[in-house]
Phi, psi and omega in degrees: 000145175289161181097342178272146174241153181216161179268136180225162177301145184304316181300320178293320180297316179298323178292314182296328181276357175084013180283330182190162172291166181301315181295318179295320180298317179300316180297317180297317182294312181296332180278001178073032184254002185241132173241141177241121183053036177088349183258135178295132178234126180243008179253109180299339181270002180305127183282129180221164175257109185305322186297335182247015187285130171245114190240140166237140175240124187054037178067014176256123179301140179256110184272138173257156179296144181287336180238158179281140180237136173230122175247138171256123187237137175267100182289124176282163174295142177090357179258138183262150183265079177202164181282317177224142182246123182296340179270001177079015179283155179293136180250167177299329181283334171296320181290315186284328179069220186298336180296340181267002181300128178080002182256156174234151176281134179268110186072184183222160166233134181291170189302324183278347183271157182230174171109204193290126171232129178264131176236138184203163169253009181267101184294327180291320176297314180301318180294317181298319183289329187257346181293118181305331181296336182276346177049049179287126184287141173237126185245134185231143166265124188234138172239132179231157176286138176084178184269133171253120183275164175303325178295317176302316182298320179295323178297320183292338181288356171288339179248345182238160177291313177214147174225115184239123177279124178271313175203149185218143174215176178296334182280311183201163179232137176254132184222161166246124182239133177241129176245157175241014176208137187265062178287146182299125176057027185300314183293318179298319179292323179303311183285330173300327182294340177247018175075028181239137180261130177283125177255343176211130178228115191225113181279127183249346178202149177218106184060230182278356184261137181235148181293322180062223185261017177299135177268159180308130180088353178267158176212162175217153177272141176269116180278131176058077186317137182296147182293148178261171181291000000 
């Protein structure tokens, strides 16, 4: 439920608040460059409450936005969901630019996947959307090689909330798949289990948020965040 606060490791809190990626946060903390409420902290696992965190990095205060921001972004194919990529690949934050300052991506889409990505500075919203206990639905348009039969679809529903075949031929099948938990590569593994290769994976909705008519690389701000359960 929203309204609850919880303690999380400091490195995770810095990532969720948009100060640094998780890996960068760990490096900063271990290097003795992070202070919390004025005290030096060198343990990345130190438990903190993100909502009340006062952080300085290299003795410079890290300001958070006074208001909550939610962006809906249409992630293009070939872009990675991270703030910085050690391999030099384009990231969602490269595309968004200054509009992404202080925001974190809620969940991930792999490099080959496209569609809706939610970005926010609201840690409670991010937690609500990603906590498996909340079973927040994620809806995808999926294309796979070969025919998926109704029987195949019923088998796949042991791992998904719903699997609906839109059209099928010997060449390929188009489906709508809904999950209630964001496990890594879950949809690709599901179809591999029935001998089918995913050729397109496109997220069209995440909880109350929908991609709508956003084109690849475009984003929009959500005014007055929708109420949660």
